[in-house]
C-alpha positions as a Markdown table, in Angstrom:
| # | Residue | x | y | z |
|---|---|---|---|---|
| 1 | Met | 37.7 | 137.7 | 48.4 |
| 2 | Ala | 36.1 | 141.1 | 47.4 |
| 3 | Asp | 38.3 | 144.1 | 47.4 |
| 4 | Val | 41.6 | 142.1 | 47.5 |
| 5 | Thr | 44.3 | 143.7 | 45.3 |
| 6 | Ile | 47.0 | 141.1 | 44.4 |
| 7 | Ser | 50.5 | 142.8 | 44.2 |
| 8 | Lys | 52.3 | 139.8 | 42.9 |
| 9 | Ser | 51.2 | 136.4 | 41.5 |
| 10 | Val | 53.4 | 133.2 | 41.7 |
| 11 | Asp | 52.2 | 130.6 | 39.1 |
| 12 | Ala | 53.6 | 127.4 | 40.7 |
| 13 | Arg | 51.1 | 125.1 | 38.8 |
| 14 | Gly | 53.2 | 122.0 | 37.7 |
| 15 | Ser | 55.7 | 122.3 | 40.7 |
| 16 | Phe | 55.7 | 119.8 | 43.4 |
| 17 | Cys | 56.4 | 120.2 | 47.2 |
| 18 | Pro | 58.3 | 122.1 | 48.4 |
| 19 | Gly | 58.5 | 124.2 | 45.2 |
| 20 | Pro | 55.2 | 126.4 | 45.3 |
| 21 | Leu | 56.2 | 127.1 | 49.1 |
| 22 | Met | 59.8 | 127.9 | 48.1 |
| 23 | Glu | 58.5 | 130.2 | 45.5 |
| 24 | Leu | 56.1 | 132.0 | 47.9 |
| 25 | Ile | 59.0 | 132.4 | 50.5 |
| 26 | Lys | 61.2 | 134.2 | 47.8 |
| 27 | Thr | 58.4 | 136.4 | 46.7 |
| 28 | Val | 57.2 | 137.4 | 50.2 |
| 29 | Lys | 60.9 | 138.3 | 51.2 |
| 30 | Ala | 61.1 | 140.6 | 48.2 |
| 31 | Ala | 57.7 | 142.2 | 48.8 |
| 32 | Glu | 56.7 | 145.2 | 51.1 |
| 33 | Val | 54.6 | 145.0 | 54.1 |
| 34 | Gly | 50.8 | 145.1 | 53.1 |
| 35 | Gln | 51.3 | 143.6 | 49.7 |
| 36 | Val | 49.4 | 140.6 | 48.9 |
| 37 | Ile | 50.9 | 137.5 | 47.1 |
| 38 | Glu | 48.7 | 135.0 | 45.3 |
| 39 | Val | 50.1 | 131.4 | 44.7 |
| 40 | Leu | 48.6 | 129.3 | 42.0 |
| 41 | Ser | 49.6 | 125.6 | 42.8 |
| 42 | Ser | 48.4 | 122.2 | 41.5 |
| 43 | Asp | 50.1 | 120.4 | 44.3 |
| 44 | Gln | 47.5 | 119.4 | 46.8 |
| 45 | Gly | 50.1 | 119.8 | 49.6 |
| 46 | Ser | 50.3 | 123.6 | 49.3 |
| 47 | Ala | 46.7 | 124.0 | 50.5 |
| 48 | Lys | 48.0 | 122.8 | 53.8 |
| 49 | Asp | 51.6 | 123.8 | 53.8 |
| 50 | Ile | 51.4 | 127.2 | 52.8 |
| 51 | Pro | 48.9 | 128.2 | 55.5 |
| 52 | Glu | 51.0 | 126.4 | 58.1 |
| 53 | Trp | 54.1 | 128.4 | 57.2 |
| 54 | Val | 52.0 | 131.7 | 57.0 |
| 55 | Lys | 51.0 | 131.2 | 60.5 |
| 56 | Lys | 54.3 | 130.1 | 61.7 |
| 57 | Val | 56.0 | 133.3 | 60.4 |
| 58 | Gly | 53.2 | 135.7 | 61.4 |
| 59 | His | 51.5 | 136.8 | 57.9 |
| 60 | Asp | 47.8 | 136.6 | 57.1 |
| 61 | Ile | 46.0 | 134.1 | 54.7 |
| 62 | Val | 43.6 | 136.2 | 52.6 |
| 63 | Tyr | 42.0 | 133.1 | 50.9 |
| 64 | Asn | 42.8 | 129.4 | 50.3 |
| 65 | Glu | 40.6 | 128.0 | 47.8 |
| 66 | Lys | 40.4 | 125.4 | 45.0 |
| 67 | Ala | 39.9 | 127.0 | 41.6 |
| 68 | Gln | 36.6 | 126.9 | 39.9 |
| 69 | Asp | 37.9 | 124.2 | 37.5 |
| 70 | Gly | 39.2 | 122.2 | 40.5 |
| 71 | Asp | 42.7 | 121.8 | 38.9 |
| 72 | Tyr | 44.7 | 123.9 | 41.2 |
| 73 | Trp | 44.5 | 126.0 | 44.4 |
| 74 | Arg | 44.6 | 129.7 | 44.8 |
| 75 | Ile | 46.2 | 131.0 | 48.0 |
| 76 | Ala | 46.8 | 134.6 | 48.9 |
| 77 | Val | 49.1 | 135.8 | 51.5 |
| 78 | Lys | 49.3 | 139.3 | 53.1 |
| 79 | Lys | 52.7 | 140.2 | 54.2 |
| 80 | Val | 52.3 | 141.9 | 57.6 |
| 81 | Lys | 55.7 | 142.5 | 59.0 |
């Protein structure tokens, strides 16, 4: 995770599926190629759903980890096209 510059952050904590993914999709569409978008989500399904969507559309997962306090996930996506 070192040397990762987050271009935009989406705080979707408290939102449930498909909310965090829909917020990410909207943010990725508005982002420029090369930008990294971080999603903060308290919905456990996001840790699985977001990487599946990212793979399907051809972007890259930078990281997918549970926050240190364990209450939410931090998922970073790099827009590659």
